[in-house]
N, C-alpha and C positions, 0 to 999 in steps of 0.2 A: 456674588460670589456664592451666598447661601441658595439661590434660587438655582444657579448654575449645576452647584452640588446636589440639591435634592435632585435635578432633572437628570442627573447622571446616575443616581442612585435607581431611579424608576425605569431608565433604560437598562441598567445592569440587572435589576430584577427580573423585567420582560425577558430578556436573553437566557436569563438562566432558567426561568419556567418555560421557554420555548424548548431550551435543548433537554430539558427533563423529561418534557412530554414527545419529543422526537425520538430519546431513548426508550420511554416508555412504550413507544409505538412499536418498535423494535421488539420489546419484550413479548408483547401481546402477540404481534407476529408469530413468532415462535409457538408460543404455548399455541397457537391456533393449527399451527401446521404441524405440531408434534404426533398426531396420531399417523399422518402419514409418513413422517421422517422415522417414526419407529418401526412401522412396517418395512420400509426400505432399509434401513440399517438391519434390522433381523434378517432379512432376505440375504444380505451381503456375508452376515456372519454366519448365515447356514451354509452360505457358499464357498465358505472357507476364504473369506477375504476381509479378515478383522486383526486387530493387533494381535492377537493372541496367535494368529496363524503365520507371524512372522519368526515365531519362536521367543522365548522368556527374554535370552540374553541379547537378540537384536532387537526387539519391541525396547528395551532399555536403553539402546544405543541411539533409537530412534527418537525418545523421548529425552534424553539428555540434550542432544542437539537442538530440537524443536521447541520443548516446552517442557523444561527440567521439573516445574511443578505441577504437570497437568493433573496426576491424582489426587493431588491435595488441594487446589485452587478451585475458585466456583465460577470460573469463568475469564477472571483477569488476573494478572498477576503485576505486580509492580515493584517488586523485589529481588526476584531472584536472579541471579547473576547469570547472564546469557539470554534470559528468557525474552529480550526486546518488546518491542511494543504490542505484540500480536500475538496472542495464546493460540492453541489447536482450536479451543472454541470459538475465538474471533473469526480465525482464518476459514473454519468451515461456515460461519455466520455469512462471513463476506461473499462466498460464493453460492448460498442458498439464499440468500434475502434480496440480492440486488441482481438485476439485469445488467448494469453497468457501475460499479462502484466508484462513488466520486470521494477522493480523500478530503481529510477536514472534516465538514461536519457529518458527513458519512459515517464516520468514526464513532458516533453517538447512536446512531441506530444499530450500528453492526453490535456494539459492544451491549447494548438492550437485548439483541436478539443471542447474543452468546449467553447471556444470563437466564434466558427464557430456554435455552436449549440444556442447560447445565441444572434446571428445576424439572425437566420433563423427559430427560432422556438418561441412559445411566453413560457411565464415561467409555465403556466399550462400546456404545452404540455411537456418540458421538467421534469416537475414532473411526470407527467402519466408515462413517460418512465422509470425513476427513479423508482419508486414505482413499476412498472412491473418488473423489473430486480432486485430488490434488494436482496441481499443473506441473508436468515433468518434462517440458521442452520438446524440441525436435526429436521426432522418432523417424523410422524407416519410411512411414508413409504419410508423415506431416506430423502435426502437433499433437502431443500424447498428453492424456488425462487419465490419471488413476494411477497410483504406486503399485499395484499388481500389475496392472495392464502394462506400464512401460517395463516392468521386469520380465514379462515375457516378451514384449516385443524386442527389446534391445539383448537380452541375455538367453531367451529363449526356456526359462525355469521363473518359477516361483520365485519369490525375495527369501524365503526359508532356504533355499538349495543352491543359490547364486554363492560365490565365494564372498568372503569377509570383504575384500576390498569391494567388489562389485556392489554388493549390499551398501557400503558407505557412500559410493559413487551416486546411488540413486538417492540415498540422503542429505548429499551435498547439492544437489541441484535445485532442491527445494526453496533455497532461500531465494534465487533468482533463476528459474528455469530459462528464461530466454538467454542468460548471459552464458549459457555451458553447453557444452557437445557431449552428450554420451555415445555417440555414435562413431567417435574418432578421437585420436590423441588430440589434447586439450589442457595447456599447461595449468590453465586458470583452476581448471577443475580438479587436477591432480593435486595443486596446492591445498585447495580446501580440505580435499579429502584426507590429505596428510596431516592439517591442522585438526582435522576432526580426531583422527587416530590419536595423534599426541593428547589430545583431551581427554578421549576414552581411557587411555592408558594411565592417567594419573602424572603424565611430563608437565602439565600447564593448566590453565583455567582462565575462563572469560577474565576480562578485567573489572566488568560491572555489569549491571543490569541490560544496558543497551549493546554489550559486544556480541551480537550475533554473527558475526564474520570472525570471530575469534582471533581479534588482534592480540589477545594474550597468547596466543600459540605460534605467533610467527617463529 
């Protein structure tokens, strides 16, 4: 029994070391890519496609839905109600660091990359990259990528100029873009948008850290 126990300890130690190395690779990859990413982010900001260009109130709405502690955490968030398993930093890491993301072990490298981004870029730069790469669902000419792009394609206006409801519809699809339809009547999208509205108005709150679908606002 003692030999079996020792063997299991060794196997566990090897697995932990391998996972740590894989996460470390993500961190190093982000640091190596940081100069190019910084240039790209600054270009987006200069073009008026940053979080600040949403307007202060609407940026606050977006963050409260997507990543409530974004401005304070270092890339991961295990506690904030409604935050879920993926922060904005982890989300953009998934799109920047992988040609094809595989759940499970891929989360380790994704998290390492997110931590590297947080050490290398400002919050404004990370947010600009995230907005630019956000998957937004089906549009008039096919799949849409980019929060600003989707706003122009669907509503003909930047997100700072659409109605409040239209803006929140854009926010609502971010959780599962393939599941919603911005182009026509969609009861599921209406329901999620209404839940977001109730949460923002203070009428309800996420049940816990994992309540990204706002079951607490049914």
